[in-house]
C-alpha positions as a Markdown table, in Angstrom:
| # | Residue | x | y | z |
|---|---|---|---|---|
| 1 | Met | 74.6 | 316.3 | 276.4 |
| 2 | Lys | 75.1 | 312.6 | 275.5 |
| 3 | Leu | 78.5 | 311.3 | 276.5 |
| 4 | Lys | 78.7 | 309.0 | 273.5 |
| 5 | Asn | 78.6 | 312.1 | 271.2 |
| 6 | Glu | 81.7 | 313.5 | 272.9 |
| 7 | Gly | 83.7 | 310.2 | 272.6 |
| 8 | Lys | 86.1 | 311.5 | 270.0 |
| 9 | Thr | 86.7 | 314.8 | 271.9 |
| 10 | Ile | 87.4 | 312.9 | 275.1 |
| 11 | Ala | 89.7 | 310.5 | 273.4 |
| 12 | Leu | 91.6 | 313.4 | 271.8 |
| 13 | Phe | 92.0 | 315.1 | 275.2 |
| 14 | Val | 93.3 | 311.8 | 276.7 |
| 15 | Leu | 95.8 | 311.3 | 273.9 |
| 16 | Val | 97.1 | 314.9 | 274.2 |
| 17 | Phe | 97.4 | 314.6 | 278.0 |
| 18 | Phe | 99.4 | 311.3 | 277.8 |
| 19 | Gly | 101.5 | 312.7 | 274.9 |
| 20 | Leu | 102.4 | 315.7 | 277.1 |
| 21 | Tyr | 102.9 | 313.6 | 280.2 |
| 22 | Tyr | 105.4 | 311.3 | 278.6 |
| 23 | Leu | 107.0 | 313.9 | 276.3 |
| 24 | Pro | 110.8 | 313.0 | 276.2 |
| 25 | Val | 112.0 | 316.6 | 276.7 |
| 26 | His | 115.2 | 315.4 | 278.5 |
| 27 | Phe | 116.5 | 313.4 | 275.6 |
| 28 | Glu | 119.1 | 315.2 | 273.5 |
| 29 | Ala | 117.8 | 313.7 | 270.2 |
| 30 | Phe | 114.3 | 315.1 | 271.0 |
| 31 | Gln | 115.7 | 318.5 | 271.9 |
| 32 | Ala | 117.8 | 318.6 | 268.7 |
| 33 | Ala | 114.8 | 317.6 | 266.6 |
| 34 | Val | 112.6 | 320.4 | 268.2 |
| 35 | Leu | 115.3 | 323.0 | 267.6 |
| 36 | Ser | 115.7 | 321.7 | 264.0 |
| 37 | Ala | 112.0 | 322.1 | 263.4 |
| 38 | Leu | 112.1 | 325.7 | 264.7 |
| 39 | Glu | 115.3 | 326.5 | 262.7 |
| 40 | Leu | 113.7 | 325.1 | 259.5 |
| 41 | Ala | 110.6 | 327.2 | 260.1 |
| 42 | Arg | 112.7 | 330.3 | 260.8 |
| 43 | Trp | 114.7 | 329.7 | 257.6 |
| 44 | Tyr | 111.5 | 329.1 | 255.6 |
| 45 | Ala | 109.9 | 332.3 | 256.9 |
| 46 | Arg | 113.0 | 334.4 | 256.1 |
| 47 | Glu | 114.0 | 332.9 | 252.8 |
| 48 | His | 110.9 | 331.4 | 251.2 |
| 49 | Val | 107.7 | 333.2 | 252.2 |
| 50 | Val | 108.5 | 336.7 | 251.1 |
| 51 | Leu | 110.4 | 336.1 | 247.9 |
| 52 | Cys | 108.6 | 332.9 | 246.8 |
| 53 | Leu | 105.1 | 332.4 | 248.2 |
| 54 | Leu | 103.8 | 336.0 | 248.5 |
| 55 | Pro | 104.3 | 336.8 | 244.8 |
| 56 | Thr | 102.9 | 333.4 | 243.8 |
| 57 | Phe | 99.7 | 334.2 | 245.8 |
| 58 | Phe | 99.3 | 337.3 | 243.7 |
| 59 | Ile | 99.9 | 335.3 | 240.4 |
| 60 | Ala | 97.3 | 332.8 | 241.5 |
| 61 | Gly | 94.9 | 335.5 | 242.5 |
| 62 | Ala | 95.4 | 337.2 | 239.1 |
| 63 | Met | 94.6 | 333.9 | 237.4 |
| 64 | Ala | 91.4 | 333.6 | 239.3 |
| 65 | Val | 90.3 | 337.1 | 238.4 |
| 66 | Phe | 91.8 | 338.1 | 235.1 |
| 67 | Leu | 92.1 | 334.8 | 233.2 |
| 68 | Ser | 89.1 | 333.7 | 231.2 |
| 69 | Gln | 87.6 | 330.6 | 232.7 |
| 70 | Asp | 86.7 | 329.4 | 229.3 |
| 71 | Ala | 90.3 | 329.4 | 228.2 |
| 72 | Ile | 91.4 | 327.3 | 231.3 |
| 73 | Ile | 88.6 | 324.8 | 230.6 |
| 74 | Lys | 89.4 | 324.8 | 226.9 |
| 75 | Tyr | 93.1 | 323.9 | 227.3 |
| 76 | Leu | 93.2 | 322.2 | 230.7 |
| 77 | Gly | 89.7 | 321.1 | 231.3 |
| 78 | Ala | 88.5 | 317.5 | 231.6 |
| 79 | Glu | 87.1 | 317.5 | 228.1 |
| 80 | Ala | 90.1 | 319.1 | 226.4 |
| 81 | Lys | 92.3 | 317.2 | 224.0 |
| 82 | Lys | 94.7 | 315.1 | 226.0 |
| 83 | Val | 97.7 | 316.0 | 223.8 |
| 84 | Val | 97.1 | 319.7 | 224.4 |
| 85 | Ser | 96.1 | 319.6 | 228.1 |
| 86 | Tyr | 98.8 | 317.3 | 229.3 |
| 87 | Gly | 101.4 | 318.8 | 226.9 |
| 88 | Val | 100.8 | 322.2 | 228.3 |
| 89 | Ala | 100.6 | 321.1 | 231.9 |
| 90 | Ser | 103.8 | 318.9 | 231.9 |
| 91 | Val | 106.1 | 321.6 | 230.5 |
| 92 | Ser | 104.7 | 324.8 | 231.8 |
| 93 | Gly | 106.7 | 324.5 | 235.0 |
| 94 | Ser | 110.0 | 324.8 | 233.1 |
| 95 | Val | 109.8 | 328.6 | 233.4 |
| 96 | Leu | 109.2 | 328.5 | 237.1 |
| 97 | Ala | 112.1 | 328.2 | 239.6 |
| 98 | Val | 109.7 | 327.0 | 242.3 |
| 99 | Cys | 109.6 | 324.2 | 244.9 |
| 100 | Ser | 106.8 | 321.8 | 245.8 |
| 101 | Cys | 105.3 | 324.5 | 248.1 |
| 102 | Thr | 105.4 | 327.5 | 245.8 |
| 103 | Ile | 103.6 | 325.6 | 243.1 |
| 104 | Leu | 100.6 | 325.1 | 245.3 |
| 105 | Pro | 98.8 | 328.5 | 244.9 |
| 106 | Leu | 99.1 | 328.1 | 241.1 |
| 107 | Phe | 97.8 | 324.5 | 241.2 |
| 108 | Ala | 94.9 | 325.6 | 243.5 |
| 109 | Gly | 94.2 | 328.5 | 241.1 |
| 110 | Ile | 93.9 | 326.5 | 237.9 |
| 111 | Tyr | 91.9 | 323.8 | 239.6 |
| 112 | Lys | 89.6 | 326.4 | 241.0 |
| 113 | Met | 89.2 | 327.8 | 237.5 |
| 114 | Gly | 88.0 | 324.5 | 236.1 |
| 115 | Ala | 91.1 | 322.6 | 235.0 |
| 116 | Gly | 90.7 | 318.9 | 234.9 |
| 117 | Leu | 92.1 | 316.8 | 237.8 |
| 118 | Gly | 94.6 | 315.1 | 235.4 |
| 119 | Pro | 96.1 | 318.2 | 233.8 |
| 120 | Ala | 96.1 | 320.0 | 237.2 |
| 121 | Thr | 98.0 | 317.2 | 238.9 |
| 122 | Ala | 100.4 | 316.9 | 235.9 |
| 123 | Phe | 101.2 | 320.6 | 236.4 |
| 124 | Leu | 101.4 | 320.1 | 240.2 |
| 125 | Tyr | 104.0 | 317.3 | 239.7 |
| 126 | Ser | 106.1 | 318.7 | 236.8 |
| 127 | Gly | 106.1 | 322.4 | 237.9 |
| 128 | Pro | 108.8 | 322.0 | 240.6 |
| 129 | Ala | 110.4 | 319.0 | 239.0 |
| 130 | Ile | 111.3 | 320.4 | 235.6 |
| 131 | Asn | 112.5 | 324.0 | 236.2 |
| 132 | Val | 115.4 | 324.8 | 233.9 |
| 133 | Leu | 117.8 | 325.9 | 236.7 |
| 134 | Ala | 117.3 | 322.6 | 238.6 |
| 135 | Ile | 117.9 | 320.5 | 235.4 |
| 136 | Val | 121.1 | 322.5 | 234.5 |
| 137 | Leu | 122.5 | 322.3 | 238.0 |
| 138 | Thr | 121.8 | 318.6 | 238.2 |
| 139 | Ala | 123.6 | 318.0 | 234.9 |
| 140 | Arg | 126.5 | 320.1 | 235.9 |
| 141 | Val | 127.0 | 318.8 | 239.5 |
| 142 | Leu | 125.7 | 315.2 | 239.3 |
| 143 | Gly | 126.5 | 314.5 | 235.7 |
| 144 | Leu | 124.9 | 314.9 | 232.2 |
| 145 | Gln | 123.3 | 311.4 | 232.3 |
| 146 | Leu | 121.4 | 312.1 | 235.6 |
| 147 | Gly | 120.5 | 315.6 | 234.4 |
| 148 | Leu | 118.9 | 314.3 | 231.2 |
| 149 | Ala | 117.2 | 311.5 | 233.0 |
| 150 | Arg | 115.7 | 314.0 | 235.4 |
| 151 | Ala | 114.4 | 316.3 | 232.6 |
| 152 | Ile | 112.9 | 313.5 | 230.5 |
| 153 | Gly | 111.6 | 311.6 | 233.6 |
| 154 | Ala | 109.9 | 314.8 | 235.0 |
| 155 | Val | 107.9 | 315.4 | 231.8 |
| 156 | Leu | 106.9 | 311.8 | 231.2 |
| 157 | Leu | 106.1 | 311.1 | 234.9 |
| 158 | Gly | 104.0 | 314.3 | 235.0 |
| 159 | Ile | 101.9 | 313.0 | 232.1 |
| 160 | Val | 101.7 | 309.5 | 233.6 |
| 161 | Val | 100.7 | 310.8 | 237.0 |
| 162 | Gly | 98.1 | 313.1 | 235.5 |
| 163 | Leu | 96.6 | 310.4 | 233.2 |
| 164 | Ser | 96.5 | 308.0 | 236.1 |
| 165 | Met | 94.7 | 310.5 | 238.3 |
| 166 | His | 92.2 | 311.1 | 235.5 |
| 167 | Phe | 91.6 | 307.4 | 235.0 |
| 168 | Ile | 91.2 | 306.6 | 238.7 |
| 169 | Phe | 88.8 | 309.5 | 239.4 |
| 170 | Arg | 87.3 | 309.7 | 235.9 |
| 171 | Gly | 83.8 | 309.9 | 237.5 |
| 172 | Glu | 84.8 | 312.8 | 239.8 |
| 173 | Glu | 86.4 | 315.3 | 237.4 |
| 174 | Asn | 86.3 | 319.0 | 238.2 |
| 175 | Glu | 83.0 | 320.3 | 237.0 |
| 176 | Thr | 82.3 | 323.4 | 239.2 |
| 177 | Thr | 84.2 | 326.4 | 240.4 |
| 178 | Asp | 83.5 | 329.1 | 242.9 |
| 179 | Thr | 85.2 | 331.9 | 240.9 |
| 180 | Pro | 83.1 | 335.1 | 241.1 |
| 181 | Ala | 81.4 | 335.8 | 237.8 |
| 182 | Met | 82.7 | 338.9 | 236.0 |
| 183 | Asp | 81.2 | 340.8 | 233.1 |
| 184 | Ser | 82.6 | 339.4 | 229.9 |
| 185 | Asp | 83.3 | 342.8 | 228.4 |
| 186 | Glu | 85.2 | 343.9 | 231.5 |
| 187 | Leu | 87.5 | 340.9 | 231.1 |
| 188 | Glu | 88.1 | 341.2 | 227.4 |
| 189 | Arg | 91.7 | 341.8 | 226.8 |
| 190 | Ser | 94.0 | 340.8 | 223.9 |
| 191 | Leu | 96.0 | 337.6 | 224.2 |
| 192 | Pro | 99.4 | 339.3 | 223.8 |
| 193 | Glu | 98.5 | 341.8 | 226.6 |
| 194 | Thr | 97.5 | 338.9 | 228.9 |
| 195 | Val | 100.6 | 336.9 | 228.0 |
| 196 | Ile | 102.9 | 339.9 | 228.7 |
| 197 | Tyr | 101.0 | 340.7 | 231.9 |
| 198 | Phe | 101.6 | 337.2 | 233.3 |
| 199 | Ala | 105.1 | 336.9 | 231.9 |
| 200 | Leu | 106.2 | 340.0 | 233.8 |
| 201 | Met | 104.8 | 338.6 | 237.1 |
| 202 | Val | 106.5 | 335.2 | 236.4 |
| 203 | Gly | 109.7 | 337.0 | 235.5 |
| 204 | Ile | 109.7 | 338.9 | 238.8 |
| 205 | Leu | 109.1 | 335.6 | 240.7 |
| 206 | Val | 111.9 | 333.8 | 238.8 |
| 207 | Leu | 114.4 | 336.7 | 239.5 |
| 208 | Ala | 113.4 | 336.9 | 243.2 |
| 209 | Thr | 113.9 | 333.2 | 243.7 |
| 210 | Leu | 117.0 | 332.8 | 241.6 |
| 211 | Ala | 119.8 | 331.0 | 243.5 |
| 212 | Glu | 123.4 | 332.0 | 243.0 |
| 213 | Pro | 125.0 | 329.5 | 240.5 |
| 214 | Ala | 128.2 | 327.8 | 241.6 |
| 215 | Gln | 129.8 | 328.4 | 238.2 |
| 216 | Pro | 130.2 | 331.6 | 236.2 |
| 217 | Gly | 128.1 | 332.1 | 233.1 |
| 218 | Phe | 124.8 | 333.4 | 231.9 |
| 219 | Trp | 122.8 | 332.6 | 235.1 |
| 220 | Ala | 125.6 | 334.0 | 237.2 |
| 221 | Ala | 125.4 | 337.3 | 235.3 |
| 222 | Val | 121.6 | 337.3 | 235.6 |
| 223 | His | 121.9 | 336.7 | 239.4 |
| 224 | Ala | 124.3 | 339.6 | 239.8 |
| 225 | Tyr | 121.8 | 342.0 | 238.3 |
| 226 | Arg | 118.6 | 340.3 | 239.3 |
| 227 | Trp | 117.2 | 343.1 | 241.4 |
| 228 | Pro | 117.7 | 345.9 | 238.8 |
| 229 | Leu | 116.1 | 343.5 | 236.3 |
| 230 | Ala | 113.2 | 342.8 | 238.6 |
| 231 | Ala | 112.7 | 346.5 | 239.1 |
| 232 | Gly | 112.6 | 347.0 | 235.4 |
| 233 | Leu | 109.9 | 344.2 | 235.1 |
| 234 | Gly | 108.1 | 345.8 | 238.0 |
| 235 | Leu | 107.9 | 349.2 | 236.2 |
| 236 | Gly | 106.7 | 347.4 | 233.1 |
| 237 | Leu | 104.0 | 345.7 | 235.1 |
| 238 | Ala | 103.0 | 349.0 | 236.7 |
| 239 | Gly | 102.5 | 350.5 | 233.2 |
| 240 | Leu | 100.3 | 347.5 | 232.2 |
| 241 | Leu | 98.2 | 347.8 | 235.3 |
| 242 | Val | 97.5 | 351.5 | 234.5 |
| 243 | Lys | 96.7 | 350.7 | 230.9 |
| 244 | Leu | 94.7 | 347.4 | 231.2 |
| 245 | Phe | 93.2 | 347.6 | 234.7 |
| 246 | Asn | 92.9 | 351.4 | 235.2 |
| 247 | Phe | 95.1 | 351.5 | 238.3 |
| 248 | Ser | 95.9 | 355.0 | 239.5 |
| 249 | Gly | 99.3 | 355.9 | 238.1 |
| 250 | Trp | 100.2 | 358.2 | 241.0 |
| 251 | Lys | 99.7 | 355.5 | 243.6 |
| 252 | Leu | 102.0 | 353.1 | 241.7 |
| 253 | Phe | 104.5 | 355.9 | 241.3 |
| 254 | Leu | 104.6 | 356.6 | 245.0 |
| 255 | Leu | 104.9 | 352.8 | 245.7 |
| 256 | Ala | 107.8 | 352.5 | 243.3 |
| 257 | Ala | 109.5 | 355.5 | 244.9 |
| 258 | Ala | 109.1 | 354.0 | 248.4 |
| 259 | Ile | 110.5 | 350.6 | 247.2 |
| 260 | Gly | 113.5 | 352.3 | 245.6 |
| 261 | Leu | 114.1 | 354.2 | 248.9 |
| 262 | Leu | 113.9 | 351.1 | 251.0 |
| 263 | Ser | 116.3 | 349.3 | 248.5 |
| 264 | Tyr | 118.8 | 352.1 | 249.1 |
| 265 | Phe | 118.7 | 351.8 | 252.9 |
| 266 | Phe | 118.5 | 347.9 | 252.9 |
| 267 | Pro | 120.7 | 346.9 | 250.0 |
| 268 | Asp | 121.7 | 343.6 | 251.6 |
| 269 | Val | 118.2 | 342.6 | 252.8 |
| 270 | Pro | 116.1 | 342.5 | 249.6 |
| 271 | Glu | 113.2 | 340.9 | 251.6 |
| 272 | Val | 112.5 | 344.2 | 253.3 |
| 273 | Pro | 111.8 | 346.3 | 250.2 |
| 274 | Phe | 110.2 | 343.4 | 248.4 |
| 275 | Gly | 107.9 | 342.4 | 251.3 |
| 276 | Leu | 106.9 | 346.0 | 252.1 |
| 277 | Gly | 106.4 | 346.6 | 248.4 |
| 278 | Leu | 103.9 | 343.7 | 248.3 |
| 279 | Val | 102.2 | 345.1 | 251.4 |
| 280 | Gly | 102.0 | 348.5 | 249.8 |
| 281 | Phe | 100.7 | 347.0 | 246.6 |
| 282 | Ser | 98.0 | 345.2 | 248.6 |
| 283 | Leu | 96.8 | 348.5 | 250.0 |
| 284 | Val | 96.8 | 350.0 | 246.5 |
| 285 | Cys | 94.6 | 347.1 | 245.3 |
| 286 | Ile | 92.2 | 347.6 | 248.2 |
| 287 | Ser | 91.9 | 351.3 | 247.6 |
| 288 | Glu | 91.3 | 350.9 | 243.9 |
| 289 | Gly | 88.2 | 348.7 | 244.3 |
| 290 | Gly | 86.7 | 346.7 | 241.5 |
| 291 | Glu | 88.9 | 344.1 | 239.8 |
| 292 | Ala | 92.0 | 345.3 | 241.7 |
| 293 | Glu | 90.3 | 344.7 | 245.1 |
| 294 | Gln | 89.0 | 341.4 | 243.9 |
| 295 | Trp | 92.6 | 340.5 | 242.9 |
| 296 | Phe | 93.7 | 341.1 | 246.5 |
| 297 | Glu | 90.8 | 339.2 | 247.9 |
| 298 | Glu | 91.5 | 336.1 | 245.7 |
| 299 | Ser | 95.3 | 336.3 | 246.6 |
| 300 | Trp | 94.4 | 336.6 | 250.3 |
| 301 | Ser | 92.1 | 333.6 | 250.1 |
| 302 | Phe | 94.9 | 331.4 | 248.7 |
| 303 | Ala | 97.3 | 332.7 | 251.4 |
| 304 | Arg | 94.8 | 332.1 | 254.2 |
| 305 | Gln | 94.2 | 328.5 | 253.0 |
| 306 | Ile | 97.8 | 327.6 | 252.2 |
| 307 | Leu | 100.2 | 329.4 | 254.6 |
| 308 | Pro | 99.1 | 327.9 | 257.9 |
| 309 | Leu | 99.3 | 324.3 | 256.6 |
| 310 | Leu | 102.7 | 324.9 | 255.0 |
| 311 | Leu | 104.2 | 326.3 | 258.1 |
| 312 | Ala | 102.8 | 323.4 | 260.2 |
| 313 | Gly | 104.2 | 320.9 | 257.6 |
| 314 | Val | 107.6 | 322.6 | 257.7 |
| 315 | Leu | 107.7 | 322.2 | 261.5 |
| 316 | Val | 106.9 | 318.5 | 261.2 |
| 317 | Ala | 109.4 | 317.9 | 258.4 |
| 318 | Gly | 112.1 | 319.7 | 260.3 |
| 319 | Phe | 111.4 | 317.6 | 263.5 |
| 320 | Phe | 111.5 | 314.2 | 261.7 |
| 321 | Phe | 114.2 | 314.8 | 259.0 |
| 322 | Gly | 116.2 | 317.9 | 260.2 |
| 323 | Leu | 117.7 | 320.6 | 258.2 |
| 324 | Pro | 119.1 | 319.8 | 254.7 |
| 325 | Gly | 122.6 | 318.4 | 255.0 |
| 326 | Arg | 122.4 | 318.0 | 258.8 |
| 327 | Glu | 121.7 | 315.0 | 261.0 |
| 328 | Asp | 119.5 | 316.6 | 263.7 |
| 329 | Gly | 116.1 | 315.2 | 263.0 |
| 330 | Ile | 114.5 | 312.2 | 264.8 |
| 331 | Val | 115.2 | 310.1 | 261.7 |
| 332 | Pro | 119.1 | 310.2 | 261.3 |
| 333 | Ala | 120.4 | 310.9 | 257.8 |
| 334 | Thr | 122.8 | 308.0 | 258.2 |
| 335 | Trp | 119.8 | 305.6 | 258.1 |
| 336 | Val | 119.0 | 307.1 | 254.7 |
| 337 | Gln | 122.5 | 306.6 | 253.4 |
| 338 | Thr | 122.5 | 303.0 | 254.6 |
| 339 | Leu | 119.2 | 302.1 | 253.0 |
| 340 | Val | 119.7 | 303.7 | 249.5 |
| 341 | Gly | 123.0 | 302.0 | 248.5 |
| 342 | Gly | 123.0 | 300.0 | 245.3 |
| 343 | Asn | 120.1 | 299.8 | 243.0 |
| 344 | Ser | 117.7 | 297.3 | 244.6 |
| 345 | Trp | 114.0 | 297.8 | 244.4 |
| 346 | Pro | 113.7 | 298.4 | 248.2 |
| 347 | Ala | 116.5 | 301.1 | 247.9 |
| 348 | Asn | 114.5 | 302.9 | 245.1 |
| 349 | Val | 111.3 | 302.7 | 247.0 |
| 350 | Phe | 112.8 | 304.0 | 250.2 |
| 351 | Ser | 114.6 | 306.8 | 248.4 |
| 352 | Ala | 111.4 | 307.9 | 246.8 |
| 353 | Leu | 109.5 | 307.7 | 250.1 |
| 354 | Ala | 112.2 | 309.7 | 251.9 |
| 355 | Gly | 112.2 | 312.3 | 249.2 |
| 356 | Ala | 108.4 | 312.5 | 249.2 |
| 357 | Phe | 108.3 | 313.3 | 252.9 |
| 358 | Met | 111.3 | 315.6 | 253.1 |
| 359 | Tyr | 111.1 | 319.3 | 252.2 |
| 360 | Phe | 113.5 | 320.5 | 249.5 |
| 361 | Ala | 113.7 | 324.2 | 248.6 |
| 362 | Thr | 114.5 | 325.0 | 245.0 |
| 363 | Leu | 117.9 | 323.5 | 244.0 |
| 364 | Thr | 118.8 | 322.3 | 247.5 |
| 365 | Glu | 118.2 | 318.7 | 246.5 |
| 366 | Val | 121.3 | 318.7 | 244.3 |
| 367 | Pro | 124.0 | 319.3 | 246.9 |
| 368 | Ile | 122.2 | 317.0 | 249.3 |
| 369 | Leu | 122.2 | 314.2 | 246.6 |
| 370 | Glu | 125.9 | 315.0 | 245.9 |
| 371 | Gly | 126.7 | 314.1 | 249.5 |
| 372 | Leu | 124.5 | 311.0 | 249.5 |
| 373 | Leu | 126.1 | 309.8 | 246.2 |
| 374 | Asp | 129.6 | 310.3 | 247.7 |
| 375 | Ala | 128.4 | 308.2 | 250.7 |
| 376 | Gly | 127.5 | 305.3 | 248.5 |
| 377 | Met | 124.0 | 306.0 | 247.2 |
| 378 | Gly | 123.1 | 304.3 | 244.0 |
| 379 | Glu | 122.4 | 306.1 | 240.7 |
| 380 | Gly | 118.9 | 304.6 | 240.5 |
| 381 | Pro | 117.8 | 305.7 | 244.0 |
| 382 | Ala | 119.3 | 309.1 | 243.3 |
| 383 | Leu | 116.9 | 309.6 | 240.3 |
| 384 | Ser | 114.0 | 308.3 | 242.4 |
| 385 | Leu | 114.7 | 311.0 | 245.0 |
| 386 | Leu | 115.1 | 313.6 | 242.3 |
| 387 | Leu | 111.8 | 312.7 | 240.7 |
| 388 | Ala | 109.8 | 312.4 | 244.0 |
| 389 | Gly | 111.5 | 314.9 | 246.3 |
| 390 | Pro | 111.1 | 318.3 | 244.6 |
| 391 | Ala | 107.5 | 317.4 | 243.5 |
| 392 | Val | 106.1 | 316.2 | 246.8 |
| 393 | Ser | 106.7 | 317.1 | 250.5 |
| 394 | Leu | 104.9 | 316.7 | 253.8 |
| 395 | Pro | 104.0 | 320.4 | 253.8 |
| 396 | Asn | 102.5 | 320.4 | 250.3 |
| 397 | Leu | 100.6 | 317.2 | 250.9 |
| 398 | Leu | 98.7 | 319.0 | 253.7 |
| 399 | Val | 97.7 | 321.8 | 251.3 |
| 400 | Ile | 96.8 | 319.4 | 248.4 |
| 401 | His | 94.5 | 317.6 | 250.8 |
| 402 | Ser | 92.6 | 320.9 | 251.5 |
| 403 | Val | 92.2 | 321.4 | 247.7 |
| 404 | Ile | 91.3 | 318.0 | 246.4 |
| 405 | Gly | 90.5 | 315.9 | 249.4 |
| 406 | Thr | 91.9 | 312.8 | 251.2 |
| 407 | Arg | 91.4 | 310.1 | 248.6 |
| 408 | Lys | 92.9 | 312.1 | 245.7 |
| 409 | Thr | 95.8 | 313.2 | 247.8 |
| 410 | Val | 96.6 | 309.7 | 248.9 |
| 411 | Ala | 96.4 | 308.5 | 245.3 |
| 412 | Tyr | 98.6 | 311.3 | 244.1 |
| 413 | Phe | 101.2 | 310.5 | 246.7 |
| 414 | Cys | 101.2 | 306.8 | 246.0 |
| 415 | Leu | 101.5 | 307.4 | 242.3 |
| 416 | Val | 104.5 | 309.7 | 242.6 |
| 417 | Val | 106.3 | 307.3 | 244.9 |
| 418 | Ile | 105.6 | 304.2 | 242.9 |
| 419 | Ile | 106.3 | 305.7 | 239.5 |
| 420 | Ser | 109.5 | 307.5 | 240.7 |
| 421 | Ser | 110.7 | 304.2 | 242.2 |
| 422 | Phe | 110.1 | 302.4 | 238.9 |
| 423 | Ala | 111.9 | 305.1 | 236.9 |
| 424 | Gly | 114.9 | 305.0 | 239.3 |
| 425 | Tyr | 115.0 | 301.2 | 239.3 |
| 426 | Phe | 115.0 | 300.9 | 235.5 |
| 427 | Tyr | 117.5 | 303.8 | 235.1 |
| 428 | Gly | 119.8 | 302.0 | 237.5 |
| 429 | Leu | 119.5 | 298.8 | 235.4 |
| 430 | Ile | 120.2 | 300.7 | 232.1 |
| 431 | Ile | 123.3 | 302.5 | 233.3 |
């Protein structure tokens, strides 16, 4: 063994040793940051993984198996008409109440299926930034002006980010996929059937992740009955699975009965019946074989790639920035409040950077911004954070890197921060 070949390994061991040797475990700020990281990871595991990520993995897996690759390339591929591809990518997230992490399996799915880098990153950006619930809540809590600016800015910035990525990496567009080839006759299903199939899954995802609105109205009524509605969509999906994919009806019937029984015994903990129902459905897919088993395998491949990186990123984000609304990270929230006052260019850049590194669950950015605005944050920096924060986070950057590589990830991050900063700065000048 040549010592010079082990230089990097030795250097890593030395760094880890000195890092552990001088670990400031006795400092209260360090202890609070570690506890904050664990609390955020605990909250993420309880509130986000079961109801948000797991169903999204199944949707991404379904895209990889059941969607026609030709259709993806036709509408989102590098050679597709820009008006169509970027139009579809920039507004398709409006029906998904998802955060910057939950969008990742869907992004990885369409990119794997052959979507162009530009449309794929436009979808990645606009998906969590433009969901209807977030726009409505922003307008209601932070004002109509800021709500409209967020809606318009998210669509336009998604297109600008996507086009910029396409231009920067125009010689490296997505040309190959590793999606298993399927017999064309086996995949031939009508467009209405395919649309209904995915709409039912998206509907279940939206209902499962629907936050309780602060004001009474339509969404409050939907939230009150979200689980019966989700159960109805689930039964409709089961019927389609039997009709279109030849699932065994008796297996799905037993699974539905088991979920109903669990819901009766755990009425206040929906994660239990929902999570065990997904486990049961996974077993059904495996036992069915064929397309159903391939669906599970594709879903599992996304989960195996994405979940470890997300959880690691959540721990790091919690350590540095603390829990939302609390000042228990290594970087105090008061620093943020001090640096984002007014509408200067540095304030907008810092706001966009802070938002891009912090993790925001769906809709949590609104109450956090409400507190920052009350503490003196400028309207421009507020929009910068609204445009950068929900679309990018430290956890999702780790996963994006595993999908498109280091150079493209760095370019995407820089584009989001710079364009969000410009948008916030000019919005502050206008108002």
